[in-house]
C-alpha positions in Angstrom: 0.0 0.0 0.0 1.3 3.4 -1.0 1.8 6.1 1.6 -0.4 9.2 1.8 2.5 11.3 0.5 3.0 9.0 -2.5 -0.7 9.2 -3.4 -0.7 13.0 -3.0 2.3 13.3 -5.3 0.5 11.2 -8.0 -2.6 13.3 -7.7 -0.5 16.5 -8.0 1.3 15.1 -11.1 -2.1 14.2 -12.7 -3.4 17.7 -12.1 -0.3 19.4 -13.4 -0.4 17.3 -16.6 -4.1 18.2 -17.1 -5.3 14.7 -16.8 -7.8 15.6 -14.0 -9.5 18.9 -13.2 -9.1 20.9 -10.1 -12.4 19.7 -8.7 -11.5 16.1 -9.4 -8.1 16.7 -7.6 -9.9 18.2 -4.6 -12.4 15.2 -4.4 -9.6 12.7 -4.7 -7.5 14.4 -2.1 -10.5 14.5 0.3 -11.1 10.8 -0.3 -7.4 10.1 0.6 -7.7 12.0 3.8 -11.0 10.3 4.7 -9.5 6.9 4.0 -6.5 7.8 6.2 -8.8 8.8 9.0 -10.9 5.7 8.6 -7.9 3.5 8.7 -6.7 5.2 11.9 -10.2 4.8 13.5 -10.2 1.1 12.6 -6.7 0.7 14.1 -7.7 2.6 17.3 -10.8 0.4 17.5 -8.6 -2.7 17.5 -6.5 -1.3 20.4 -9.5 -0.8 22.7 -9.5 -4.4 24.1 -5.7 -4.0 24.9 -6.3 -0.6 26.7 -9.3 -2.1 28.6 -7.1 -5.1 29.6 -4.3 -2.8 30.8 -6.8 -0.9 32.9 -8.2 -4.1 34.4 -4.8 -5.5 35.3 -3.8 -2.1 36.8 -6.9 -2.2 38.9 -6.1 -5.7 40.1 -2.6 -4.7 41.1 -3.9 -1.9 43.3 -6.8 -4.0 44.8 -4.6 -7.0 45.5 -2.9 -5.1 48.3 -6.0 -5.6 50.3 -5.3 -9.4 50.3 -3.0 -8.5 53.3 -6.2 -8.1 55.4 -7.0 -11.8 54.8 -3.5 -13.2 55.2 -0.7 -10.9 56.3 2.2 -10.5 53.8 -0.2 -11.6 51.0 -0.9 -7.9 50.4 2.7 -7.5 49.4 3.3 -10.7 47.5 0.2 -10.8 45.3 0.5 -7.3 43.7 4.2 -7.8 43.1 3.5 -11.2 41.5 0.8 -9.8 39.2 3.1 -7.0 38.2 6.0 -9.3 37.4 3.7 -11.5 35.3 1.9 -8.7 33.4 4.3 -5.8 33.2 5.5 -6.6 29.7 1.9 -6.4 28.3 1.6 -2.7 28.6 3.6 0.3 29.9 0.5 1.3 31.9 0.5 -2.1 33.8 4.2 -1.6 34.5 3.5 1.9 35.8 0.8 0.7 38.1 3.0 -2.1 39.4 5.9 0.4 40.0 3.6 2.7 41.9 2.3 -0.1 44.1 5.8 -1.4 44.7 7.0 2.0 45.8 4.0 2.3 48.2 4.7 -1.2 49.7 8.4 -0.2 50.3 7.3 3.2 51.7 4.8 1.4 54.0 7.6 -0.8 55.3 9.9 2.1 55.9 7.3 4.3 57.5 6.0 1.4 59.6 9.5 0.7 61.0 10.0 4.4 61.8 6.5 4.8 63.4 7.1 1.6 65.5 10.3 3.2 66.9 8.4 6.4 67.5 5.6 4.6 69.4 8.0 4.2 72.3 7.6 8.0 72.8 3.9 7.7 72.1 3.8 9.8 68.9 4.1 6.7 66.7 0.7 5.3 67.6 -1.4 8.0 65.8 1.1 7.7 62.9 0.6 4.0 62.7 -3.1 4.4 62.7 -2.8 7.0 59.9 -0.6 4.6 57.9 -3.1 1.8 58.3 -5.9 4.0 57.0 -3.9 5.2 54.0 -2.9 1.5 53.3 -6.6 0.8 52.9 -7.7 4.0 51.1 -4.9 4.4 48.6 -5.4 1.0 46.9 -9.1 1.8 46.5 -8.4 5.2 44.9 -5.6 3.7 42.7 -7.9 1.0 41.5 -10.7 3.5 40.7 -8.2 5.6 38.7 -6.8 2.6 37.0 -10.2 1.5 35.9 -10.6 4.9 34.2 -7.3 4.6 32.5 -5.5 7.0 34.8 -2.2 6.5 36.6 -2.2 7.9 40.1 0.9 8.1 42.3 0.1 7.6 46.0 0.8 10.8 47.9 3.7 10.5 50.4 5.0 7.4 48.6 8.8 7.3 48.3 10.1 7.2 44.7 12.4 4.2 45.2 11.7 2.5 41.9 11.6 5.0 39.0 8.6 5.1 36.6 9.3 4.5 33.0 8.6 7.6 30.9 6.4 5.9 28.3 3.2 5.3 30.2 0.8 6.6 27.6 -0.5 4.1 25.1 
């Protein structure tokens, strides 16, 4: 299949040689552009299931942190496992996994600091706050992921760097 530029060059040559009129040239040019737009629309339509799948896996990565409420440590293992298995399917899935991994590492660091601070009593309210954020952040992240958005958890340490190409 010829490129749009090649087709436009052929049309221009036909018009210059007088083989087609100006109105025929304009009609043919319009048809080429409409065909190009239709081809792009067909291609975009084919990508919709892939985008929806990336959103679904991103949502699962965030929500899987809540498995830790059923069995401790599972809330760290399951999201990391999903991320490792699915990260090559989409840059968005990789971004969601990176965000969740950064939050898990941040949780551990903050938790250790807050436990040490609990000996002087200030750590207890901070531990309660951390527990609340550990429940709310995955819910917000999952809601954003289902809409196709990437949401970094506020206060999360940037230990693992996000890849730049997160837009599909």
